[in-house]
One Martini backbone bead per residue (centre of mass of N, CA, C, O) as a GRO file, in nm:
protein
  116
    1MET     BB    1   5.872  13.544   8.736
    2PRO     BB    2   5.726  13.286   8.629
    3LEU     BB    3   5.503  13.153   8.435
    4THR     BB    4   5.168  13.052   8.469
    5SER     BB    5   4.865  12.909   8.430
    6PHE     BB    6   4.723  13.160   8.550
    7ASP     BB    7   4.825  13.366   8.344
    8PHE     BB    8   4.685  13.222   8.096
    9GLN     BB    9   4.398  13.235   8.210
   10GLN     BB   10   4.378  13.539   8.209
   11ALA     BB   11   4.406  13.572   7.904
   12ARG     BB   12   4.152  13.411   7.827
   13VAL     BB   13   3.953  13.596   7.973
   14LYS     BB   14   4.020  13.854   7.812
   15GLN     BB   15   3.920  13.743   7.539
   16VAL     BB   16   3.628  13.689   7.622
   17LEU     BB   17   3.564  13.978   7.699
   18PHE     BB   18   3.586  14.097   7.417
   19LYS     BB   19   3.373  13.920   7.277
   20SER     BB   20   3.142  14.012   7.463
   21ARG     BB   21   3.152  14.314   7.399
   22LEU     BB   22   3.114  14.292   7.098
   23ARG     BB   23   2.843  14.151   7.104
   24SER     BB   24   2.699  14.382   7.254
   25VAL     BB   25   2.731  14.581   7.022
   26LEU     BB   26   2.590  14.396   6.791
   27TYR     BB   27   2.316  14.395   6.998
   28GLY     BB   28   2.274  14.690   7.147
   29VAL     BB   29   2.384  14.712   7.458
   30ARG     BB   30   2.640  14.880   7.352
   31GLU     BB   31   2.885  15.088   7.298
   32ALA     BB   32   3.145  15.180   7.078
   33GLU     BB   33   3.446  15.203   7.206
   34PRO     BB   34   3.761  15.277   7.121
   35ALA     BB   35   3.909  15.107   7.347
   36LEU     BB   36   3.816  14.822   7.246
   37PHE     BB   37   4.033  14.862   6.977
   38SER     BB   38   4.285  14.897   7.161
   39LEU     BB   39   4.580  14.757   7.231
   40ALA     BB   40   4.655  14.938   7.489
   41GLU     BB   41   4.342  14.889   7.619
   42ASN     BB   42   4.351  14.600   7.603
   43PRO     BB   43   4.367  14.346   7.827
   44LEU     BB   44   4.550  14.157   7.647
   45GLY     BB   45   4.753  14.367   7.562
   46GLN     BB   46   4.843  14.439   7.849
   47TRP     BB   47   4.941  14.155   7.925
   48ILE     BB   48   5.159  14.134   7.717
   49GLN     BB   49   5.324  14.381   7.816
   50THR     BB   50   5.335  14.309   8.144
   51VAL     BB   51   5.376  13.981   8.142
   52LEU     BB   52   5.498  13.846   7.881
   53LYS     BB   53   5.738  14.017   7.774
   54PRO     BB   54   5.926  14.009   8.022
   55GLN     BB   55   5.951  13.673   7.981
   56ALA     BB   56   5.899  13.638   7.627
   57ALA     BB   57   6.002  13.841   7.392
   58GLY     BB   58   6.182  13.641   7.197
   59GLN     BB   59   5.934  13.506   7.104
   60PRO     BB   60   5.754  13.466   6.821
   61ALA     BB   61   5.470  13.417   6.950
   62VAL     BB   62   5.440  13.702   7.066
   63ARG     BB   63   5.421  13.858   6.803
   64GLU     BB   64   5.187  13.691   6.687
   65LEU     BB   65   4.984  13.756   6.911
   66GLU     BB   66   4.977  14.059   6.858
   67TYR     BB   67   4.891  14.043   6.560
   68VAL     BB   68   4.623  13.885   6.602
   69LEU     BB   69   4.493  14.085   6.792
   70GLN     BB   70   4.493  14.325   6.598
   71ARG     BB   71   4.316  14.187   6.386
   72MET     BB   72   4.071  14.145   6.578
   73LEU     BB   73   4.028  14.444   6.644
   74ASN     BB   74   3.983  14.541   6.351
   75THR     BB   75   3.744  14.361   6.293
   76GLY     BB   76   3.565  14.468   6.525
   77GLN     BB   77   3.556  14.759   6.419
   78ASP     BB   78   3.425  14.691   6.150
   79LEU     BB   79   3.167  14.563   6.267
   80ALA     BB   80   3.073  14.820   6.425
   81THR     BB   81   3.047  14.993   6.172
   82ARG     BB   82   2.835  14.823   6.031
   83TYR     BB   83   2.625  14.847   6.249
   84GLN     BB   84   2.606  15.165   6.250
   85ARG     BB   85   2.508  15.141   5.927
   86GLY     BB   86   2.285  14.885   5.939
   87HIS     BB   87   2.461  14.602   5.915
   88LEU     BB   88   2.375  14.368   6.117
   89GLU     BB   89   2.410  14.083   5.988
   90GLU     BB   90   2.696  14.126   5.880
   91ALA     BB   91   2.825  14.188   6.155
   92ARG     BB   92   2.742  13.916   6.297
   93ALA     BB   93   2.880  13.722   6.093
   94GLY     BB   94   3.177  13.834   6.163
   95LEU     BB   95   3.225  13.668   6.426
   96GLU     BB   96   3.367  13.429   6.292
   97GLN     BB   97   3.638  13.572   6.250
   98VAL     BB   98   3.692  13.624   6.545
   99ASN     BB   99   3.705  13.316   6.615
  100VAL     BB  100   3.957  13.258   6.448
  101PHE     BB  101   4.144  13.439   6.609
  102SER     BB  102   4.088  13.309   6.883
  103ASP     BB  103   4.207  13.036   6.806
  104GLN     BB  104   4.490  13.141   6.749
  105ILE     BB  105   4.541  13.251   7.033
  106GLU     BB  106   4.506  12.983   7.182
  107THR     BB  107   4.744  12.840   7.042
  108LEU     BB  108   4.960  13.038   7.138
  109LEU     BB  109   4.920  13.016   7.439
  110THR     BB  110   4.976  12.717   7.459
  111SER     BB  111   5.263  12.729   7.349
  112LEU     BB  112   5.373  12.926   7.569
  113GLU     BB  113   5.297  12.758   7.816
  114ARG     BB  114   5.475  12.514   7.746
  115ALA     BB  115   5.748  12.692   7.739
  116ALA     BB  116   5.740  12.799   8.051
   0.00000   0.00000   0.00000
């Protein structure tokens, strides 16, 4: 079944969910669970594996999307570690880098959606 705009909208929601959860960690609302930073357990990572790859695995943008997501997760984990060590402002300031990765992911999703 071909990918639809609804499929890509789901991916965008999953990305916003990660950013929201990370923000909650960096503002002390929730604990940083290891699953939050795992590509295999991340909702967008799961979407890539189960929805996107079966339909578009050969496209270079799929690999790039996975790579940028992994970098965003690694950055998020680093920020959570900084927060846990008491570097609150430094960790929160790092959210800007997460937003840069998020913008890259959005660009890749848009490109893939247009190609679908």
